[in-house]
GURODO-604598 format. One record per residue: residue in one letter; x, y, z of N, C-alpha, C in turn. Coordinates in steps of 0.001 Angstrom, whole numbers, plus 500000, padded with zeros to 6 digits. Layout:
BEGIN
   type      n.u      n.v      n.w     ca.u     ca.v     ca.w      c.u      c.v      c.w
      A        X        Y        Z        X        Y        Z        X        Y        Z
...
***
This chain:
BEGIN
   type      n.u      n.v      n.w     ca.u     ca.v     ca.w      c.u      c.v      c.w
      M   823535   707534   149689   822267   707641   148542   821059   706834   149631
      K   820097   707555   149559   818937   707016   150845   818091   706396   150057
      S   818082   706052   148350   817233   705139   147981   817858   704858   146529
      Y   817795   703690   146024   818450   703270   144580   817204   702312   144220
      N   816893   702641   142709   815840   701619   142322   814483   701584   142845
      G   814094   702707   143606   812710   702544   144314   813056   701633   145834
      I   814160   701321   146485   814458   700635   147446   815227   701501   148462
      E   814785   701603   149776   815512   702387   150769   816787   701473   151043
      V   817763   702296   151477   818720   701940   152134   818612   701540   153550
      T   818276   700172   153875   817663   699803   155057   819361   698824   155704
      E   818569   698709   157255   819257   697382   157825   819518   696357   157123
      N   818510   695740   156110   818450   694715   155223   819123   694652   154197
      F   819514   695899   153861   820660   696156   153051   822009   696041   153282
      Y   822308   696505   154491   823558   696482   155249   823942   695123   155562
      E   823029   694502   156231   823165   692906   156519   823427   692063   155300
      F   823056   692436   154065   823419   691627   153029   824680   691952   152348
      F   825192   693674   152502   826415   694085   151979   827516   693732   152821
      A   827090   693419   154343   828507   693749   155279   829526   692723   154799
      P   829194   691274   154264   830413   690672   154132   831421   690733   152696
      Y   830570   691205   151972   831374   691682   150703   832107   693178   151180
      F   831347   694114   151890   832343   695060   152440   833496   694830   153158
      L   833312   693994   154264   834420   693755   155109   835631   692846   154278
      D   834905   692077   153425   835968   691442   152594   837252   692219   151852
      I   836191   693435   151263   837490   694247   150236   838317   695140   151007
      I   837799   695503   152346   838576   696558   153282   839477   695635   154060
      S   839295   694128   154068   840408   693500   155017   841528   693147   154128
      H   841238   693237   152817   842399   692489   151920   843130   693711   151187
      I   843123   695115   151638   843866   696308   151015   844824   696452   152018
      N   846349   696301   151668   847150   696572   152440   847132   698067   152733
      D   847755   698522   154101   848023   699908   154330   849215   700494   153628
      P   848982   701873   152912   850624   702226   152202   851142   702834   153069
      R   850622   703129   154311   851681   704238   155280   852489   703622   155749
      E   853767   703856   156501   855043   703409   156950   854565   702592   158024
      Q   854549   701141   157878   854302   700127   159086   855031   700308   160340
      D   856039   700935   160200   857133   700965   161499   856656   702096   162302
      N   855554   702934   161599   855193   704421   162276   854162   704234   163470
      Y   854757   704165   164693   853792   703897   165754   852929   705113   165981
      N   852909   706254   165172   852058   707386   165236   850983   707253   164770
      L   850819   706411   163787   849410   706364   163142   848307   705946   164220
      R   847416   707373   164156   846283   707170   165040   845067   706236   164393
      Y   845096   706472   163400   843616   705774   162551   844220   704464   161705
      S   843445   703470   161987   843264   702282   161173   842931   702439   159468
      L   843496   701814   158658   843111   701766   157324   841534   701515   157012
      S   841159   700588   157903   839866   700134   157803   838967   701162   158210
      S   839448   701998   159181   838151   703107   159677   837931   704396   158839
      Y   839148   704406   157807   839021   705359   156736   837970   704659   155480
      L   838273   703195   155231   837680   702980   154030   835919   702643   154454
      S   836058   702294   155980   834669   701979   156406   833781   703474   156141
      V   834464   704445   156243   833706   705533   156408   833197   706168   154883
      I   834121   705774   154274   834199   706378   152780   833005   705540   152400
      I   833289   703946   152250   831929   703153   151613   830728   703439   152231
      L   830264   703470   153602   829220   703773   154431   828916   705169   153975
      G   829779   705955   153969   829187   707262   153488   828715   707449   152350
      L   829096   706795   151479   828416   706629   149881   827195   705942   149712
      C   827381   704828   150813   825861   704164   150836   824646   705162   151319
      Q   825132   706090   152342   824174   706952   152862   824111   708199   152062
      G   824608   708430   150951   824197   709604   150024   825278   710862   150234
      A   826479   710349   150978   827717   711653   150751   827710   712021   149205
      T   827791   713650   149246   827917   713911   147831   829263   714649   147884
      S   830108   714712   148963   831426   715288   148866   832117   714685   149690
      M   833759   714719   149737   834323   714606   151031   834089   715286   152224
      R   833704   716338   151998   833447   716919   153201   832241   716553   154124
      Q   831194   715894   153047   830073   715102   153677   830820   713803   154447
      I   831310   713329   153761   832306   711807   154398   832881   712378   155666
      V   833359   713367   155652   834237   713633   156977   833042   713968   157978
      L   831989   714639   157748   831077   715148   158692   830065   713657   158782
      F   830098   712644   158072   829334   711671   158478   830421   710699   159687
      S   831686   710961   159655   832718   710227   160465   832433   710952   161661
      K   831893   711988   161783   831760   712546   163192   830281   712174   163840
      D   829735   711585   163124   828033   711318   163643   828437   710370   164889
      E   827989   710589   165868   828090   709631   167125   827433   708561   167038
      A   826011   708466   166547   825323   707435   166313   826001   706439   165483
      F   826790   706731   164265   827383   706261   163358   828681   705542   164042
      R   829453   706408   164789   830542   705712   165372   830519   704513   166347
      E   829321   704856   167220   829224   703735   168147   828742   702483   167502
      R   827668   702599   166116   827466   701256   165950   828646   700652   165053
      A   829149   701635   164467   830309   700923   163490   831617   700744   164042
      S   831694   700932   165588   832996   700740   166529   833818   699547   166329
      F   833385   698365   166088   834073   697321   165425   834560   697246   164550
      L   834235   698185   163595   835235   697831   162142   836474   698848   162406
      F   836620   699622   163496   837827   700525   163897   838642   699563   164873
      A   838197   698740   165284   838740   697964   166507   838709   698933   167795
      G   837589   699632   167828   837390   700374   169096   837810   701800   169131
      A   838834   702019   168058   839705   703285   167928   838721   704255   167476
      N   839539   705335   167404   838800   707042   166911   838604   706809   165259
      V   838123   707534   164827   837906   707719   163535   838356   708902   163108
      A   839317   709114   162156   840000   710356   161429   838685   711398   161026
      Q   839050   712612   161415   837875   713771   161128   838676   714952   160292
      S   839265   714585   159476   839831   715677   159071   840061   715467   157350
      Q   839361   716108   156792   839388   716287   155375   840825   715868   154625
      N   841511   716715   154854   842873   716474   154428   843425   714957   154724
      A   843265   714318   155804   843479   713131   156084   843065   712111   155187
      F   841733   712187   154831   841218   711306   153919   841622   711396   152591
      T   841938   712384   152109   842240   712834   150855   843834   712355   150674
      N   844589   712454   151760   846088   712112   151586   846171   710738   151648
      L   845288   710096   152362   845425   708553   152476   845087   707933   151205
      V   843954   708431   150503   843260   707797   149134   844377   707986   148006
      E   844881   709202   148332   846124   709349   147155   847314   708555   147216
      Q   847076   707718   148396   848548   706673   148515   848089   705331   148136
      L   846622   705029   148306   846110   703585   147744   846199   703300   146403
      D   846563   702149   146415   846936   701332   145069   845478   700595   144397
      P   844667   701339   143108   843538   701033   142933   843418   699446   142322
      H   844652   698898   141528   844736   697862   141099   844612   696819   142274
      A   844999   697042   143736   844491   696228   144521   843120   696027   145063
      F   842141   697101   144916   840646   696874   144883   840141   695822   143960
      Q   840768   696243   142803   840306   695569   141573   840331   694222   141800
      E   841725   693680   142069   842014   692545   142124   841221   691580   143152
      R   841211   692030   144413   840232   691375   145274   838710   691426   144650
      Y   837880   692432   144109   836892   692522   143508   836861   691518   142495
      N   838022   691225   141727   837739   690197   140624   837340   688785   141091
      M   837919   688221   142207   837572   687198   143098   836102   687382   143289
      M   835845   688536   144064   834253   688218   144350   833531   688125   143372
      L   833648   688691   142351   832573   688325   140868   832675   687073   140826
      H   833815   686448   140468   834081   684874   139958   833254   684031   141195
      E   833346   684448   142484   832510   683539   143354   830919   684104   143473
      L   830720   685236   143180   829286   685282   142767   828939   684833   141481
      S   829528   684142   140559   829052   683998   139301   829088   682295   139758
      H   829580   681936   140237   829569   680240   140660   828466   679993   141691
      S   828069   681116   142118   827034   680771   143284   825672   681069   142654
      G   825559   681620   141199   824423   681803   140821   823952   683137   141102
      A   824526   683820   141478   823817   685305   142047   823702   686298   140807
      L   824849   686036   139772   824584   686830   138758   823410   686179   137648
      A   823010   685005   137825   821924   684586   136831   820750   685391   136483
      P   820131   686332   137509   819020   687223   137252   819411   688202   136421
      F   820641   688274   136005   821086   689458   135067   820970   689112   133292
      A   821005   687540   133284   820887   687276   131951   819457   687584   131174
      V   819672   687988   130235   818709   688264   129338   818426   687313   128149
      Q   817468   686289   128175   817136   685208   127207   818261   684055   127118
      G   819041   684149   128361   820187   683140   128685   821506   683895   128002
      L   821313   685012   127568   822706   685610   127205   822922   686826   128299
      R   824291   686874   128624   824711   687710   129661   825363   689031   129038
      I   824566   690259   129034   825034   691411   128360   826111   692055   129173
      G   827352   692524   128360   828184   693500   129075   827784   694938   128026
      A   827953   696055   128788   827976   697331   128358   829135   698020   128443
      L   829896   698524   127382   831032   699118   127387   830852   700478   126981
      D   831352   701536   127855   830942   702916   127652   832028   703981   128288
      G   832211   705059   127954   833079   705968   128711   832433   707097   129394
      I   832933   707145   130766   832554   708170   131730   833513   709372   131670
      E   833012   710539   131278   833858   711733   131439   833643   712427   132866
      L   834428   712348   133566   834261   712921   135266   834382   714708   134891
      H   833503   715131   135585   833262   716552   135403   834177   717577   136114
      H   835179   717028   136848   836270   717794   137408   837145   718583   136600
      H   836828   719558   135770   837423   720223   134877   838317   721437   135528
      I   839535   721329   135093   840735   722391   135822   841047   722987   134201
      Y   841489   724384   134466   841617   725349   133580   843322   725680   133359
      T   843859   725482   132474   845421   725306   132368   845946   727031   132549
      D   844911   727934   132364   845444   729306   132276   845348   729942   133851
      R   844825   729154   134595   844806   729379   136130   846358   729187   136629
      Q   846268   729588   137502   847803   729547   138364   847886   728207   139059
      N   849218   727560   139285   849251   726428   139794   848481   725189   139272
      V   848397   725212   138170   847560   724078   137473   848454   723197   136420
      T   848839   721779   136944   849693   721124   136196   848925   719864   135724
      A   849001   719534   134565   848375   718532   134034   849241   717200   134341
      C   848386   715830   134560   848930   714604   135079   848950   714176   133570
      A   849407   712692   133866   849688   711807   132728   848375   711431   132184
      Y   847215   711428   133071   845886   710839   132499   845253   712216   131717
      C   845253   713023   131945   844559   714667   131662   844485   714531   130192
      L   843278   714631   129784   842719   714964   128419   842804   716469   128246
      K   842776   717066   127141   842703   718442   127034   841913   718778   125634
      R   841032   719856   126286   840357   720611   124862   840385   722273   125155
      I   840127   722568   123885   839953   723970   124176   838364   724598   123522
      H   837738   725055   124343   836559   725542   124110   836074   727191   124768
      K   835091   727610   124480   834809   729109   124917   834076   729154   126148
      K   833171   727881   126608   832342   727860   127971   831264   729355   127729
      G   830809   729673   126832   829864   730860   126564   830560   732130   126747
      T   831650   732156   126679   832690   733810   126572   833291   733597   125499
      T   834158   734919   125006   834537   735080   123907   835776   734670   123978
      Q   836225   734206   125055   837797   733910   125383   838097   732324   125165
      E   838767   731894   124480   838792   730311   124427   839961   729925   125705
      R   839649   728905   126156   839979   728091   127450   840643   726888   127155
      E   841735   726402   127791   842083   725238   127366   841813   724300   128890
      E   841191   723439   129017   840740   722720   130145   841304   721316   129781
      C   841663   720709   131431   842088   719523   131528   840643   718561   131923
      F   840511   717476   131582   839584   716523   132194   840021   714986   132267
      H   839326   714287   132741   839585   712845   132650   838484   711963   132194
      R   838780   711065   131620   837657   710057   130924   838013   708719   131187
      T   836973   707827   131598   837445   706216   131791   836481   705363   131143
      A   837232   704410   130484   836196   703309   129891   835837   702340   130533
      V   834420   702104   130880   833948   701254   131962   833200   700042   131338
      L   833381   698734   131949   832766   697658   131486   831797   696974   132784
      T   830428   696989   132334   829283   696560   133154   828965   695480   132742
      L   828320   694756   133577   827513   693462   133241   825935   693968   133549
      V   825079   694202   132509   823361   694942   132901   822557   693767   132673
      G   821467   694222   133477   820518   693356   133261   819372   693984   134035
      H   818366   693209   134117   816976   694084   134317   816784   694409   136454
      P   817625   693558   136925   817936   694289   138451   818892   695318   138065
      G   819654   695575   137375   820501   696937   137665   821857   696502   136629
      S   822791   696954   137101   824271   696823   136552   825409   696479   137591
      I   826385   695498   137328   827391   694717   137918   828685   695482   137327
      F   829111   696275   138253   830446   696786   137259   831509   695626   137329
      C   832542   695899   136264   833232   694872   136007   834835   695313   136167
      E   835179   696169   135504   836155   696957   135331   836478   698268   134636
      Q   837354   699132   134995   837618   700236   134470   839146   700558   133839
      E   839284   701283   132672   840681   701738   132085   840494   703198   131991
      P   841445   704043   132468   841426   705494   132235   842086   705763   130973
      L   841376   706677   130172   842598   707190   129071   843581   707904   129399
      Q   844556   707703   128686   846016   708254   129006   846386   709352   127866
      C   846399   710408   128066   846641   711474   126855   848068   710941   126289
      I   849045   710719   127035   850379   710303   126333   850349   709413   125286
      E   849568   708083   125689   849232   706949   124914   848119   707098   124535
      D   847166   707747   124256   845816   707276   123718   845477   708584   122652
      G   846211   709929   122908   845645   710953   122449   844457   711427   123230
      S   844194   712811   122929   842868   713459   123138   841695   713415   122445
      D   841723   712969   121303   840590   713038   120287   839354   712120   120898
      K   838542   712045   120056   837181   711246   120821   837366   709588   120530
      G   838263   709461   119268   838277   708003   119177   839409   707420   119792
      S   840138   708047   120824   840975   707582   122095   840426   706453   122751
      E   839144   706948   123259   838511   706285   124097   838646   704558   123649
      K   838621   704279   122346   838653   702841   122092   839769   702222   122077
      K   840956   702957   122371   842059   702389   122377   842303   702039   124147
      A   841544   702931   124928   841333   702247   126434   840458   701073   126649
      A   839639   701070   125912   838673   699984   125992   839078   698863   125372
      K   840461   698849   124498   840659   697681   123947   841799   697180   124956
      R   842670   698084   125583   843537   697613   126815   842454   696765   127877
      L   841312   697532   127961   840470   696732   129139   840096   695401   128888
      L   839675   695309   127562   839045   694095   127240   840124   692947   127043
      H   841509   693481   126604   842730   692386   126809   842992   692049   128344
      R   842647   693155   129326   843284   692902   130550   842208   691538   131336
      I   840628   691979   130984   839505   691336   131709   839418   689867   131096
      H   840279   689930   129798   840142   688566   128995   841317   687331   130036
      E   842263   688528   130324   843522   687586   131057   842989   687132   132376
      N   842394   688126   133223   841720   687444   134376   840256   686924   134184
      H   839896   686827   133019   838677   685824   132955   837213   686245   133328
      L   837471   687790   133462   836001   688279   133791   835510   688351   132392
      L   835631   688167   131132   834969   687857   130094   834368   686933   130008
      D   834869   685826   130793   833880   684302   130802   832504   684915   131363
      L   832426   686098   131968   831096   686271   132782   830059   686724   131478
      M   830330   687151   130456   829596   687855   129339   829568   686715   127787
      D   828373   687318   127475   828152   686634   126248   828184   687712   124890
      V   827749   688781   125190   827388   689820   124182   828110   691103   124941
      I   828936   691809   124141   828845   693493   124494   828394   694327   123537
      V   827560   695147   124101   826879   696315   123688   827602   697760   123853
      C   827835   698340   122585   828229   699753   122582   827731   700561   121768
      D   828030   701992   121991   827551   703175   121141   828198   703249   120056
      A   828042   704377   119279   828226   704444   117948   829776   704700   117817
      L   830405   705347   119014   831819   705618   118981   832637   704356   118352
      Y   831894   703230   119013   833166   701894   118598   832576   701427   117290
      A   831814   701930   116558   831253   701199   115194   832348   701430   114276
      D   833573   700481   114383   834565   700310   113527   834841   698783   113171
      A   835501   698519   111933   835613   697209   111698   836775   696951   112549
      D   837725   697168   112933   838730   696921   113890   838004   696599   115362
      F   837332   697142   115838   836838   697188   117034   835724   695722   117276
      I   834700   695764   116009   833818   694463   115951   834999   693203   115994
      T   836000   693378   115431   837035   692166   115136   837723   691941   116457
      T   837929   692877   117271   838585   692712   118344   837678   691841   119313
      V   836328   692563   119463   835579   691814   120584   835261   690514   119973
      Q   835084   690111   118778   834982   688747   118107   836104   687969   118626
      S   837399   688478   118660   838400   687468   118832   838651   686952   120382
      Y   837685   687698   121381   837579   687119   122735   836561   685930   122464
      G   835643   685967   121634   834623   684782   121815   833223   685490   122080
      I   833295   686556   121912   831931   687812   122357   831590   688207   121214
      I   830150   688159   121103   829062   688690   120104   829025   690325   120643
      P   829656   691073   119424   829560   692480   119455   828111   693098   118946
      V   827630   694142   119498   826403   694598   119077   826652   695920   119106
      I   826574   697095   118267   827111   698054   118364   826001   699095   117660
      R   825674   699897   118143   825228   701373   117683   825726   701652   116311
      I   825051   702247   115408   825706   702486   114052   824714   703833   113803
      K   825392   705026   113234   825003   706299   113124   825436   707160   111793
      Q   826792   706601   111471   827606   707033   110513   827097   706915   109224
      E   826382   707882   108716   825813   707991   107715   826931   707703   106324
      N   827882   708367   106394   828993   708291   105356   829710   706875   105167
      Y   829251   705975   105943   829713   704615   105885   829033   703879   104402
      N   829924   703286   103982   829239   702468   102791   828068   701607   103233
      I   828219   700905   104408   827215   700080   104751   825836   700801   105049
      M   826046   701731   105555   824666   702694   105904   824017   703199   104442
      Q   824805   703243   103274   824156   703773   101866   823557   702238   101405
      E   824389   701307   101785   823915   700031   101352   822335   699497   101941
      V   822249   699965   103073   821198   699797   103965   820007   700689   103415
      N   820377   702073   102966   819410   702960   102441   818973   702524   101197
      D   819715   702014   100319   819129   701441   099256   818458   700340   099230
      L   818879   699262   100268   817721   698125   100235   816836   698358   101180
      S   816535   699699   101865   815287   699747   102609   813970   700179   101643
      Q   814079   700489   100367   813068   700283   099310   812474   698926   099278
      H   813161   698007   099786   812879   696830   099313   812437   695742   100483
      V   812953   696067   101803   812629   695558   102982   811506   696192   103373
      S   810485   695199   104003   809211   696004   104723   809390   695963   106226
      F   808576   696515   107073   808839   696415   108369   807880   695296   108744
      S   808233   694920   110079   807518   694126   110755   806244   694452   111569
      R   805270   693471   111949   804236   694220   112506   804343   695005   113719
      E   803519   695826   114171   803866   696739   114903   803834   696160   116720
      D   804735   696514   117374   804956   695895   118772   804951   696971   119653
      Y   803954   696935   120586   803600   697821   121656   804135   697207   123051
      D   804689   697958   123616   805282   697628   125039   804333   698786   125992
      Y   803552   698156   126712   802712   698757   127340   803466   699349   128782
      E   804286   698988   129002   804981   699263   130426   805681   700979   129946
      R   806287   700800   128741   807210   701723   128440   806230   702691   127688
      K   805064   702378   127183   804332   702887   126345   804946   703422   124859
      I   805235   702454   124340   806253   702833   123192   805785   701772   121967
      S   805448   702137   120720   805245   700974   119667   806454   701072   118874
      Y   806869   699956   118795   808226   699382   117902   807854   698751   116769
      R   808746   698918   115540   808756   698358   114296   810090   697779   113954
      Y   810245   696942   113540   811515   696461   112916   811901   696079   111692
      R   813086   696487   111052   813687   695873   109783   814995   695319   109801
      I   814967   694204   109173   816515   693472   109347   817027   693585   107954
      F   818357   693915   107707   819320   693801   106794   820407   692954   107040
      E   820154   691940   106110   821348   691036   105980   821966   690563   104929
      H   823312   689813   105514   824447   689466   104309   824857   691043   103827
      L   825253   691689   104677   825739   692926   104323   827349   692890   104024
      T   827814   693469   102777   829150   693133   102674   830072   694320   102021
      S   829217   695569   102300   830041   697195   101455   830939   697337   102607
      W   831126   696747   103625   832081   697231   104992   833418   696805   104713
      K   834235   697320   103705   835225   696537   103035   836330   696294   104038
      T   836654   696858   105038   837663   696689   106226   836868   695504   107120
      Y   835715   695139   106979   835550   693955   107836   835265   692632   106781
      K   835839   691473   106967   835977   690470   105691   834702   689739   105819
      E   834326   689593   106807   832677   688723   106849   831628   689495   106701
      Q   830274   688900   106752   829151   689759   106071   828746   690343   107580
      L   827809   691422   107652   827055   692131   108575   825739   691842   108621
      C   824876   692225   109686   823920   692375   109663   823241   693720   110510
      I   822277   694221   109863   821771   695480   110615   820366   695182   111194
      V   820258   695652   112319   818765   695743   112817   818399   696869   113030
      E   816965   697520   112112   816850   698765   112176   815446   698817   113197
      I   815278   699683   114041   814261   700001   115197   813823   701178   115090
      H   812447   701124   114896   811553   702504   114955   810915   702496   116067
      E   810858   703855   116933   809951   703887   118166   809280   704726   117959
      Q   807974   704730   118199   807056   705909   118328   806633   705772   119575
      L   806663   707232   120330   806682   707517   121985   805015   707656   121956
      H   804898   707866   123304   803502   707998   123493   802821   709350   122962
      D   803612   710228   123050   803141   711713   122482   803544   711876   121163
      G   803783   710756   120143   803786   710828   118885   805068   711070   118136
      K   806139   711442   118797   807262   711479   118386   808124   710107   118085
      T   808664   710200   116931   809395   708907   116517   810867   709064   116589
      Q   811701   707849   116871   813088   707876   116646   813194   706426   116098
      Q   814804   706712   115447   815370   705138   114840   816540   705127   115526
      A   816864   703619   115507   818229   703051   115799   818562   702016   114998
      R   819957   701921   114679   820460   700858   113888   821501   700363   114544
      W   821515   698859   114767   822580   698046   115685   823206   697247   114468
      V   824434   697075   114600   825171   696075   113677   825984   695091   114351
      F   825993   693860   113660   826705   692719   114543   826732   691917   113198
      P   827737   690846   113425   828109   689658   112323   827195   688921   112065
      Q   826702   688802   110946   825842   688132   110209   825416   686600   110972
      K   826500   686127   111357   826563   684966   111694   825653   684518   113065
      Y   825399   685659   113823   824763   685543   115169   823277   686123   114732
      A   822934   686226   113458   821582   686980   113382   820429   685896   113592
      T   820612   684839   113605   819130   683841   113850   819413   683804   115394
      Q   820243   684274   116203   820387   684283   117609   819734   685485   118084
      L   820035   686565   117608   820025   688064   118164   818571   688527   117347
      L   817403   688073   117640   816033   688743   117040   815873   690128   117460
      P   815221   690798   116688   815002   692216   116880   814868   692908   118393
      V   813579   692122   118831   813178   692661   120337   814423   692382   121209
      L   815419   691495   120993   816391   691299   121853   817342   692420   121854
      V   817676   692669   120376   818433   693842   120274   818099   695087   120577
      R   816874   695270   120470   816060   696522   121162   816352   696237   122973
      E   816441   695372   123666   816446   695495   125076   817711   695421   125155
      F   818782   694914   124490   820243   695196   124589   820533   696745   124666
      G   820047   697438   123713   820058   698899   123782   819470   699526   124839
      H   818161   699052   125415   818011   700017   126555   818583   699616   127777
      L   819207   698434   128060   820268   698034   129130   821234   698925   129039
      R   821964   699208   127817   823247   699624   127596   822911   701192   128163
      W   821739   702026   127812   821318   703235   128255   821163   703222   129564
      Q   820367   702278   130166   820294   702249   131709   821503   702384   132399
      E   822777   701776   131854   823790   701908   132399   824352   703130   132434
      E   824125   704080   131433   824635   705437   131223   823872   706484   132149
      I   822567   706385   132057   821464   706917   132974   821970   706817   134397
      N   821797   705354   134709   821501   705242   136365   822721   705524   137143
      E   824143   704341   136305   825225   704328   137069   826159   705626   136686
      F   826296   705867   135664   827149   707034   135163   826654   708535   135631
      K   825161   708512   135484   824230   710026   136001   824468   710289   137371
      L   824525   708824   138019   824652   709076   139448   825993   709217   140019
      A   827191   709025   139169   828351   709024   139643   828887   710521   139500
      N   828305   711342   138636   828730   712487   138485   827843   713633   139049
      Q   826335   713287   139144   825386   714091   139452   824790   714057   140854
      H   824831   712585   141173   824111   712573   142692   825396   712496   143371
      L   826364   711730   143231   827351   711579   144111   828377   712762   144385
      H   828274   713557   143054   829104   714567   143088   830655   714149   142958
      I   831191   712971   142396   832617   712371   142739   833684   713583   142372
      K   833364   714784   141380   834275   715858   140900   834698   716428   141998
      H   833840   716572   143297   834297   717435   144512   835182   716499   145377
      M   835404   715379   145032   836162   714595   145904   837871   714442   145531
      L   837633   714503   144142   838752   713788   143632   839937   714661   143265
      H   840134   715911   143757   841121   716817   143492   841721   716305   141812
      H   843113   716122   141823   843638   715689   140617   844470   714601   140599
      G   844268   713872   141498   845267   712543   141680   844664   711394   140795
      P   845226   710679   139790   844477   709572   139182   844061   708590   139974
      N   845153   708212   140917   844820   707032   141937   843451   707407   142564
      S   843171   708360   142879   841933   708986   143443   840794   708756   143120
      I   841000   709151   141436   839887   709222   140584   839635   707554   140601
      Q   840481   706580   140330   840104   705325   140075   839485   704691   141070
      I   839673   705110   142581   839494   704471   143605   838011   704956   143962
      F   837771   706197   143686   836474   706921   144175   835514   706365   143214
      L   835990   706405   141993   834770   705755   140711   834880   704121   141223
      F   835580   703478   141534   835782   702017   141740   834546   701887   143001
      L   834792   702825   144034   834047   702337   145208   832678   702864   145133
      K   832322   703890   144283   831030   704375   143830   830343   703316   143143
      L   831159   702698   142129   830451   701435   141143   830424   700278   142121
      F   831262   699927   142845   831044   699061   143810   829747   698713   145051
      V   829612   700271   145056   828126   700081   146155   827022   699892   145291
      L   827042   700418   144018   825816   700472   143282   825687   698963   142670
      T   826816   698213   142580   826921   696921   142196   825919   696019   143312
      F   826372   696431   144609   825698   695514   145695   824093   695974   145538
      F   823758   697199   145491   822260   697465   145458   821522   696439   144358
      S   822209   696550   143075   821692   695746   141989   821584   694344   142598
      L   822675   693889   143138   822603   692194   143667   821474   692343   144716
      F   821191   693133   145633   820387   693104   146521   818846   693043   146094
      V   818779   693951   145093   817595   693723   144327   817037   692635   143550
      A   817994   692043   143161   817900   690816   142253   817468   689444   143015
      Q   818374   689619   144475   818004   688441   145315   816691   688708   146178
      Y   816488   689977   146869   815481   690136   147563   814405   691211   147381
      E   814596   691743   146331   813089   692376   145775   813138   692502   144276
      P   812723   691313   143879   812499   690980   142578   811572   691994   141966
      R   810654   692512   143075   809353   693430   142244   809704   694786   141738
      L   811144   695285   142080   811765   696406   141768   812446   696429   140693
      Q   812636   694992   140187   813638   694876   138730   813106   695410   137768
      K   814012   695971   136610   813207   696470   135556   812498   695396   134889
      K   811718   696172   133803   810830   694945   133115   811506   694086   132391
      R   810900   692755   132492   811618   691684   131522   810766   691857   130502
      I   811379   690852   129101   810675   690791   128079   810768   689514   127557
      L   809905   689268   126523   809644   687830   125814   809009   686897   126764
***
């Protein structure tokens, strides 16, 4: 990646990134046979090439291998390889990654996050004193079709049937992962991921919530949830059970709600005749006008036992177009969650989807690197989000002028 958030990847970034990068590669055990004296290339050499290749904008495994052949790179980074050579075969890189354990990367990274939090490095990501987590799913665009020869679905494969612009229906396999990130104006801090598993979760759209619940349970156990006060989700997560689950961990759930067939939406529509809009609030940087309505003490969501609050946000864009968003959360947080704050939470969640997830699939083209191995998919997604995390931290500490706009 030649630039991120308006900042070029320069020597200053690498100087900042080096301790964390070296930390992660030095704590991963080599899965290859340790008594095999014929191993020509060290594990650190492989991981160094992959991570630094991602930093430099490699968009395929082939480009990463080409990067490893660059004489200038090999000379400057030779200390990472103990002076040895670097593998220059695409198959060598692919085979190694398939043997690595993604949990080993995550365990070491969890320790890093706690250290960063204790040092105050995550403080710039708070919004009005609240630390915001964004939970969403990313679909990896490496689709394979089961009507082709030699295609075998793995345990993590989800399946669906569609025509893809043809008259013939085709069944395709794809992978989707639930991802939790800490979001703020400097960018996003990746926290954890949980792949959807067809056998355990099913293939319907709601299966993402099952993976998300596993993710929340795991990060509660490893104390990553201690880094957050609020979790923001899209409308897929708008159900009473998920709201209750998030609250059970001591976290405030703020969830987009679009389901017009819900009783609570009908209750809001009925109340809208009696609830007026706030004064217009103009955002000069985004060139958007906002108006808000607050619907409090809602009780028609029968499967949720407490009262709820919905903030309705109307946006008028500079071209005159308008759009509306409704966000639901427990009533007891209403005095804390002002409408302008809820609006900013929504923008930050969207920032995660546009900046991080779009880069994962469209800029880095991880679909061309991953083949069909679940371990490879998790590791490459981890490494990509790991790199983007430290871009965000670098912006927060050294380039505050490039941070996203602040509010209030």
